Residue, then its C-alpha position, 0 to 999 in steps of 0.5 A: m536153880v541149878d547153875i549151868d554154864l550156858q555160854d559154851l554149852t552144846i547140844r551134845e554136851a546137854h545131852k550128855a548132862l541130861k542123860a546122866g542126871e546132872y540137871s533135868v530138862r526143867d533146870l536147863v529150860d529154866a536157865y534159858l528163861a532166866n536170861i530172857e527174864k533178865d535181858n529181853k525186854k529188861g536189862k539190855g532190852i534185846n528184844a530177841y523174843l516177841h512172846l513166850f509160848t504157852d505150852i513149855d511146861e507141858r513140853v518139858e514134861i514130855a521131854q523128861k519123861m522120854f529121858a525116863e523111859g529111854s526114848a530120848t534123842e539127842l535134841t530131847g529137852i534142847p531149848v529152842g527159838l522159833k522165828a515169828i514167821i514159822a507156825k506152832k499151832g495154838q500159839i501167836t505166829n505174827a510175822s512181826s506185822k500188825i496185820l497178824e498181831h494176834y493171829k494163832a496158828t491153826y497147825s504147826a509147820t512140818v519142822v516144828e512137828k519133826l522136832e517136837k517129836q524129838g523132844v525139842i522145847f520151843l520157847g517162844s516166837t523170835n522177832t523178825d523183820e515184818f514178813a522177813m522183809g529186811a536186813s536189820t530187824e528195824n522193820s518189825a512192828f514191835g521194835v528192833t532187836k539189838n546186837p548182844v554184842d553191842t547193844s547200840r547196833i542191829a542184830g541183823g535181819s531178817s532172822g535177827g531175833s533168832v540169831a540174837a537169841v542164840a548169841a545172848n544165851m536165850c536158847l541153845v539153838a533156834l530156827g529162822t528162814d533165809t530168803g537173801g541171807s536172813i540167817r547168815e547175815p545176822a550170824s555174821f554180825c552177832g558172831v554165830v553160826g548160820m546155815r541155809p540149806t539147798y533149796g528143797a532140803v527142808s520142808r517149807y510147810g508152815a512158814m509164811p512165804m515171802g519169796s516162795s522160790f527163794d524161802q528156806i527154813s534154816p538153823t542157827a547155833k554157836t557151833v557148826e555141829d549143833v547146826q548140823i544136828v538140827f538140820e539133819a532132824m529137819r531135812g527129808t520129804d514132806d507130803y505137804d511140800m511139793t518142792v522138797l527134794p527126794e532123799d535119794t537125790w542127795q549127793k553121797d560120799n562128797t566130803k573131802d580131806k582138802y577142798k578147792i576154794a574159789i574167791p570172787r575177789s573183784l566183788i569183795d573189793g567194795s567191802s569195808d576195810e575192817v572187813k577186808a582185813v579180817f577176810n584176807s587174814f582168814v584166807e591166809k590162814i586156810r592157805t597155810e593149813g594146805y587148802d587150794v584157794e584161787d581168786i577168780n572172776i565171776p561177772i555174773l555175781k555183779e548182776v545178782l542183787a538186781i535180779y534179786y530185787i525184781l524177782i523178790p518183790a514180784e513174789v511178795s506182791s503175789n504171796l501178800a495179796r491173801y492179807d486182805g482182812m477178810r480171811y484172817g488177821s486184822k481188819v479195819d472196816g471202810d465204807n465199802l469192800w474196796d475201802t476195807y482192803k485199802k484201810t486194812r492193808g494201809q494200817g496193817f502193813g509197814d513201809e518196807v512191806k508196802r514198798r516191795i508190794m508196789l515194786g512187785t506189782y509194777v515189775l509184774s504189770a503189763g508192759y513191764a513184765d517183759k522188761y523186768y520180770e522175764k529177763a530177771l528170770a532168764l538171768r536167774e537160769e544164767l546164774k545157775s548155769e555159770l555157777a554150775k561151771v565153777y562148781e565143776k572145778y571148785d568145791f566152794i565159793l568164799t566170801p565175807t558174809a557181809p560187806v560191813v560189820a553191824p551197823k548202828i541202830g538207826s543208821m540206815e533209817g530212810d535209806p532202803l538201798t544201803e540196806y539192800l547192799m548188805d545182801i551183796f554176798t548172800v543173795t547168790a545162794n538164794t537165787a540160785q537155790t544153792c546151800a551156804i553157811s556163815i561162821p565167825a572169821k575170828v573170836c571177838e574180843g571187844k571187837l565186833p564180829v565178822g563172818v565168812q561165807f561158804m557157798s557150795a553147789q545144790e545137794n552139796d550140803d554135807a560137804l559145806l557142813d564138813i569144811a565149816k566144821k574144819l575151819g570153825r567151831 
């Protein structure tokens, strides 16, 4: 096997080497597969991948042929991890749930088709909290994903498998979904980059829905440039997804030499001392570099967790009604139809999924929809309005990505509220349907990573990536 240094490898460096013949697509893929073999189920037991795809060899041949014919793109031959909630035709797509344990997708997600046309090699299905419900990957039916930095700690979630695969050199980049911070929070815990694009920037077709007005397929990688390359390859219109934004709506020429940044300081005060110390150091650093940074008050941000955890269960309740054992997925026979539904869903869903279905059914029920759901919808619109005013004056809102460093595995068992509170900084972008990115605040040398998050206005993704490249890796 050719010796390839995967630790600092980027897409452009890999493309250059592949094009020059320094190593083949097969060599590159085998280098990542060797790490998966060594540390996924064995060795460190990271459990980033649930299983590998069966068409890797076929895709390798296609990619190598593209180089031979001169039709290779920057992404040709690049090994990518795929969250177990995103469909790839003919491959198991089980959302880390027992109810879909052996389900094989009958079609590919639009993002998968777009990237495979460019010669990407999808290596396998990465672990997630069941149906993306959680912030730790401890809600997976197939075991927790461990943090490669410290395997006694969580990788985060729900896209913990995708992020851990990148951090552990088990793929060069990976795709996840971000519904309330599901790519950004694990990126912070594992010391890599995670971007949530503007809602509608990337087609959601082929991603199993959790919260349809919150979900967004999102990339993670070690560098901002790699995230940008994948994002630009995925973005754009799709006939199968009516929520995708028309390409002519995107802001143009919105990058600047220096940006104005707002910090909602009162929201940050509840973070751990370790996170606050790193965050404050990062802020002072960018101030010395000439960035205009101001502390401001955005009162409605204190309400966002409540808004999110009313609206999300409501959408979960609706979206997961389809999993009943009748159409696809596992089925547990009962004495009658109702008993079959009850046993199938009772045995097929985990505790967190059941909890959110019950909460969602409650807030949508007669007598309570006006009291909870309708009020949350109104507050969501107020949030969008208030943030629009902030973005008229500031380019970005800066916060830590998470209020704590990666917790120990099992430390939140039986305490879902603590897990929900880890979303305090990330849920705002999803609720307002804007864009956000998490970058490492400092290089981790024997210490746990801490990420910082930049949020920006809808369709301001290019400027978001620009500042992330200026201030990150």
